[in-house]
N, C-alpha and C positions, 0 to 999 in steps of 0.2 A: 588677331592675329593668325597668317595662312596658318595651315598644316604642313607638317613635315610632309613633306614629298615620300620621301623614303619611308615611315611608316606607312604610308596608306600603298604604298607598293607593295610592301609586305606582307599587307594584310589581304590583297586583289584576290580573287578567286581562278583555279584555273583557266576556265568558264570565263568571268572577263578578258581574262588574257588572252586567249584565244579570240574573241572577240575584236578587241581593239586592233589584232594586227592582221588581222582579216583582212579588218576595213578598209586597212593603212594599204596592205598590201593592195587593191585595185586604187585607191589612190583615190579613197572614201571616206567622212567622216565619220569615226562609231555613232552609231546609238546610244553605248552605254560607254562610263569609265573614264568621261574628258576633265573628273575631275583626279586622274590619275595623273597627268603627267601638262597640265593649263599650265604655264607660264607664263607669267608677266599680267593676270588677273586677277590678286590677289589685294590692287587698288584698289578696284572697285566691293570689294568682299560687302564692307561698311558699308556704304552709301545701298548698294543692294538690297541684304537682310534689312535695313530700317526700310527701306517701300515694303518689301513684305510683308513687313509686320505692319503694316497701318492697312494691306490688301486686305489682310489678315484679320485686323476689327473692324475689318464692313467699308472701307472706302477704292477709291478705285485709282491706280497709276496708268499712265498712258509715259512709254521711253522708248527711246531714236539712237538707235546706233549707225556712226556712220563707218566708214570706211574702202579703201580702194582693195584693188582684188589681190587675197591671198591675205589679209590682214585677220582675219579669222571672227568675221562675222556670226557666219553659220557654224561657225566653233563655240563664239560665246552665246548665241543663243539656244545652245545646246548644255552648254557650261549651268548658266542660268535656270532651263532647265529644270537640271541635277538639283542641285540649291533648293529650289521652293518644291524640291516630291520630297526630299532628306525634311522639309522643316511642313512636312502634309496639304499642301499645293497637289492637284490634277492639273499638268501641262497637254501640251500640244503643239504642234509645229503646221501652216500653212502655208505652203510656198506660192505664191500672187504668179500670175499666169494669165494672157488677154482671153484664153480660150477655154484653158482648167479649170484656174478660178479665179476670175476679176475680183478685182477692189471693191467696184462699186456693188455685188452682190452679196447683199449679205445674206439671202439664202446659201446660195451658195460657200459661202466663208462658213456659215454656220456646221455644212451637211462634212467637211473636209473635215471641219476642229474636231467635231466628234468621229468622225472614223479614224484618226489618229489623237484620240485621250487617251493618255499615259496615266498612272496615280503608283505609285512605291509598290504595293499589290501588283497591278496586272499592265501590264505595255501591253496584251490582247486583247480585246473586248470588253474593256472598262466599261465603256454605258451600259453596255445589258448585265454586266456583275456589281455595279451601280442602283441599279434600277431596282435588278435583285434584293442587296442587299437596304434599298430604304426600306422598298414593302416589306423584308424581316424587322428589317427594328420597328416600322410604323405597329404587324403585328405585335411582336415585342410588349410595346409600349400599351398597348391596349388590353394584352393578360393581367400585366402588372397593374393596370388599376382597377379590372376584377369587374364582377359582373356581369360580364359575358361569359358564355360557354364554347371555349372554343371548337368543342365536337358537333356544334351549331355550325355551319354552313352558313347559310343565310342571316341570322343576326350577329356572327361574328366577320363574316361580308363586308356586311352592310356599315359592324361599327367602325371598322376597319378605312371604309372609304368615304364615313363620314370625319376620320380625323384624315384623310389623304387632303380631302378638300379644306380642311381648317389650316393646313399646312401651308397648301397652297392659296390662301385667298389671295396673298396680294398680285401675286403670277393669272391668278385667276380675272384680276378687275382687265386688265392689258391682252389676255392670250387665255382665254378658258378653253377653249381646244386641247390647250396641254393637260389642262388638269383631267379633264373628258375621257385624252387618250392614254393617263396613269392608270384613271379607274381601271375605265374598263380594259387594264392590262393585267388589275388584280382580278377582275373578276373573272378571265379565262381565264387565269393561273388556279380560283378555288377550283372551276370548271373542268378540270384538266388541260383544256383545250390550248393545248402548245402552239399547234400553225398560231391562232390567231395571238396568243401573246406576243409572238414573234414579231407577228406586222404589224401590230403597234409599236413593239420596239424601235423598227423599219421608217415607222412614220417618224416617233419622234425624234428619229435621227436626218429625219431631211431627206431620206429617201425616198424617189420622186417610182410613179410605177406601183403603189399598195394599191390594191386589191379593192375597186369601188365598191363589192359586196359589206368585205370589210367595215370601212370606216361607216358609210351606215351603219350598221348595228353599232358599232363604238357610235355614236354620235355625234361624228366628225366629218370634216369634205372638202374638197383641195386637197392641191399638194403645198408645200410652204412657200410663200412668198418671201418678199425685204420685209412690209413691217411683220409676218407671221416670229421671222425668224429672230425679230429682235426678244422677240415675246418668252421663245423659246431658247435664250441665250438666258434671261433671267431667270425662266425657269431651272433649266441645267445649275445654276447657280444655288439655285435656294437644294436644288439634293444635294448636292456637292456640301455644302455648310452641316444638313442636316444629315449628312452621312458619316458629319468631320473631319469633312475637306474644309480644311483653310480659303477657299478658294481656288480659283483658276487663273495659270499661266498662259497668255496663249501670243503666239512666235507669229508673225507676219512674215515672213522671209523672202526680200529679194523684190523690196519695194518699188526698184529703179525701173523695173520692167513696162512701169507704166508712160515711160517718156515714151517708146517703141509703139504706143497702139494709136488707134486714130484718133482725129480733137475730140469730137463728142467724147468718148470712150475718158479719155485722157481728163478732162473733165468733172465728170461725172467721177470719178477717181479720187480727185482732189478733192470734190466738197466731200465723198463718203466717210475721207479719211480726217476732216476738220470735223464730223458732224461723230466719228466717230469720237475722236480727242476730249469734244462737246461732253459726248454723254457717259464717258468714262468721268471725268474730272467733275459734273455735274451731280453722281450717284443714278444714274443708268441702274449703270450694274454693280455695285457694293456684292468686292473680292475679288474684281477679273482687274487683272494686273494684261498691258497691252504693251510689247515690245513689237516695234519694227525695225528693220533692216537697209537698211540702201548705200548708194553710193554719197561721194564730194557732190557725184556732179546733178545727185536726184536732190539735193539738201541745196544746193547753190545755182544750177544749172537754169538756163529759160524753158525746158522740157518741162521742170521739177516741181518742188514747190515756193517758189518765185512764181507763179504762173498764179497761188490765191493765194492776195495780200493774207487772209485772215491768217489762215494755213501758216503761211512762214510766219505769223506773229506769233503763233501758240510755241515752233518747236527752233527761234531765235535764240540762240547760243553764242557768247563768247567764247570768242577760239584763237584769241590774242595769245602771245607774250611764250614763252616756255611750253611746249605739252605736259612737265611734269604734275603741271600747277595748274590744270584742268578739271572743271568743277564735275568729280563724279555725278553730285545732286543733280544735274542741272537735265533741263528735257533731251537735251543732246548728250551721249559718251561720242568721241574722235578714238577710236580705235587705232593706234599706229602701230605704223607694219612692222615687223621682223627683222630683225638686227642680225647678227653673226653670234652673237653671243646666247639669246636664246635660240635660234634655231640648234646650235651645239648641246643646250642643258636638254629641248626637248629630243633631239635623239640620244642623248644619252639612260632621257628617263624606260623611252621605247628600249634600250637596250636591256637598259634593268628591268620591265616587265614581259620580256619575253618570252613565252610558255617552252620553256625546256630542262630538259633534266639536269643537262649541261651547265649550266652558268656561270662557274669557275668561267670553263674554255673560252666560251662567249666575248665576257670579260679578256682575258689574257691574248684570244685572235681580233676582237673589236675593242680597243681603249680607246680613250677619250682621244688621242691627238687623230686613230681614224676616223671617226664620226665625223672632226674636227675640216679632213682631209675631205672628205666625203662631199660635204654643206663646201667648201670653199670650190668641189670642181662644179657642186651641180650651180651652183649661184654663177661661175664664172661664164658658164656656159649659156644662161640665163640673161648674160647683161649685168653680170654682179647688181641686177633689181634683187637683192634678200628677199623685200616684202613680199616677192610673189613664187618664191619658191618650196617653201613649209611642202606643199604638196607632195611635189618630185623626190626631191630630198629623203622623206617618209619613207613615201613608196621602193625606192633605189635603197636606202637604210636597211629597211623592212629584207630584200632581195637579200644583201649580204648577209643579213643575220641569216635566212632559212639556209642559204649555202653553205655556213662556219657550220651550222650543226647536222646539216647532212650528210658530210664529205670533213672528215680526220683531218685530209691531209690538204684542203681548203686553205687557203691564207689571201684575203682580200688584198693587200698592196702589189703582189706577184698574180696570182691567176684572175685574179676580174675588171673585164675589161668597163665599165660604165659608160651608158650607152645612154644619152636620152634620146626616145624616136618622137620623132615629129607626129607620127599617128599619133601619138597618147599624149599628146600637148593639149591645152586649152586654147584659143583665139590669143589671150590675152601671153601665155607661154611661150607661144611658138613668135610674138608680139617682138618678147624681150630678148628674144632670141637669136631674132633677125630671120626667122627660118618659115616658108613656107608649110602644109600641111599633109607634103606630099613628098620633103623628103625625108630618109629610110630612118637616120640616126644621125646622131650630132658626138660623133667621138670624146672622150673627158679623162683627160692626163691625174689615175691616181697617183701619182709618186707622191711621195710623204719628205716632200723638197718641203713644202707653203706651211706643214703643220708644226703647230706648236707643239714643245716639249710638254 
């Protein structure tokens, strides 16, 4: 059963409330706190939790999420990340881009994934913190076994290094340099050589331009390539497991961008995606949950998944019939567009989350009928395409809440001239509004006539 949203809201910290509102104020998806105003995702909770449990048991999972612009694909991804972190997973989100993160370059995906790695404890610098925790755990295990004097740096370091090798034995078979770098990292720590330790951690993160002299001293060479990245990913999963994590959730967002790249890059990307699915389900990456997001055109159009028959077969899902009965356990799930009721529900939750010392005044000046009116105004100016309205609606609602909180005599129904500026719209929003990006603004009527009582 889904948690009571009012209970979650009441327990939300002031810091989390501010982070949520600050993100919505600029039209962005908050990094944290999405569970506090998620609407319509409860139907996926059971299936997602079952899949996470399977991954925690050492299996792999691959999931695809499709949806039109505004349906909440990025929101869903971050909601799933939050759910996974609460269950002991590490998570990371990588936005696919031909110039920054091409899908067919696993070494680049790995580097971006490590840079964005998060756990329940750490939102920044998580990888370095995990390595530190892992090495500390090895030291504790050596001490607990006895027979080694911790005050003997040579003997103690050797014992920890041998234990490290045993812990990474499987990874060493395919990527021996990963274990070698970790061992050298620990040696540098014992010697108090902070620069070498940090340089090796950067190399383990897939960062280029690590000094050649440092790599020679550690017995490693070269920069990370695609084959090496596969071994590094397995090494990361092993480190996560040995530090008590259940696994890793890797989100590849906006995969549909590969439709717009050159033909050879597109083909390599589609083949890389097929290979990743096979590797995940074939047991190559135990403890890895991969989620991709894309538009329906990517999954069904001529420049996407359908170009590669084996990939299309792996992702084939029956979406016929009533969307209420689409299978949440299928390889793909289809996020349905927002409707008016869901939009108002989200607005109500944001009002109740707004960080103010005068919450009763906010409820009095911005009651549910006003939220309804703002929603209808935004919808109307976007051609009544409710599905693409959430971002602008929440941005305008936060603006209304800001003014009510700031000015004692401000009344949104009398004093607020709601206007959507073309300059703040995305291409999809501009197209729905029937305007070009050079139009200064679009006037919206905030009269309460259409509001429900």
